[in-house]
C-alpha angles and dihedrals in degrees: 000000000000096000092181088070094057121102117239089255092054092045093051090047089064090066089065099043109041099061109199093338100077104150118247089232089063090050090051090053089055089051091051091054090049118159093013093066099026094095089060089057092047089051090056091051090050094048102101091194090063093061113089092006118149122264131318097012093054091065092065092082091053092051093044092051095045095047096044090051091049090054090065092207121169116256098026098107094091092051092049091049090053086054089053091051094050092043088057092047094049097033094241096173100190089062104041091045089061101035099121095045091047095051098038096045091088089069128211091335088070094049099093090054091046092051092049091050092047091052096044106107091188089070125086117262096249098063091041090055091048089051092048094051094044089050090047091054091051090048091054091049097044114041091189091070097037093099091057092050098044090044090056092048093049090050092054093048094047094048105092089191089069120097111267094238091052091050090048092050090050086055091053092054094042090052090067089069092052094202112175094228091058100053097096092041092053092047091050091068099035115133120188093230090058107027137337137211088263090056090052093049091047093053093047090052089053093043128210114004116256103226129191120223120263112257140183094259090131087073088072082079085084098050110116094233091050091050090051093047090049092052092045088054092052090051090051090051089056094051111113115243115231117239113261140155110283115249115248114263114247119191110225122171108238116238116255111262119209120232092247097037120107110274111257090227088078097242093130091234126117112269092244090058097044129030090353093062 
């Protein structure tokens, strides 16, 4: 299909009709139109009725979020954070699995918006945490802005009026920098379910986290082979399991998983952002 010949209305309509199989060529046409069509994507994200809708309409919010993030336009951080919040509420896995990459992909230009969002106590905890971690990643990658990031995180930890889970999460992000002057501060908000004194000591022994830059790997969602593999996986999940004798249960202590290690569930995310949350 010659997507470049479609009107904006017809192009946007594809987001609601193609389910998870929106062609990459259509995505690329959105990216070419950029700022001119971006408000249409933001409107989809802000349409509460679109979240949790039945197939294929429910996929529109995923496409709108992915494409808007890939445009890297100024002023879109707030919209993307609203997408993170709603993805968490409605368990839209393709979005919350990529939250940090999506919000950090705009680079240092997006940092002021991320810091404002992270400090905004009127926001829900989920988007604030996403903003903190995205800002933390940018601070690790760009030493020039590290003081702004670590200053924000210290302020959250030191503010006893903050919610305990938000302070603890700020400690998790600040720990990646492993700065000596922050050790006691980080330990002061440690919670065993999130990180322990042993985790802190382990990170300080390793030193500052070596972070890779955010990329647009989420756009592989639209590669034909990925679409096919995804659908094959869904078919496998629906295959009935034949009755058989249950295997004997054997108690094996699970290996300790580091905060920044890949999650053992196979999601591809860091443990602290997946099953270790």
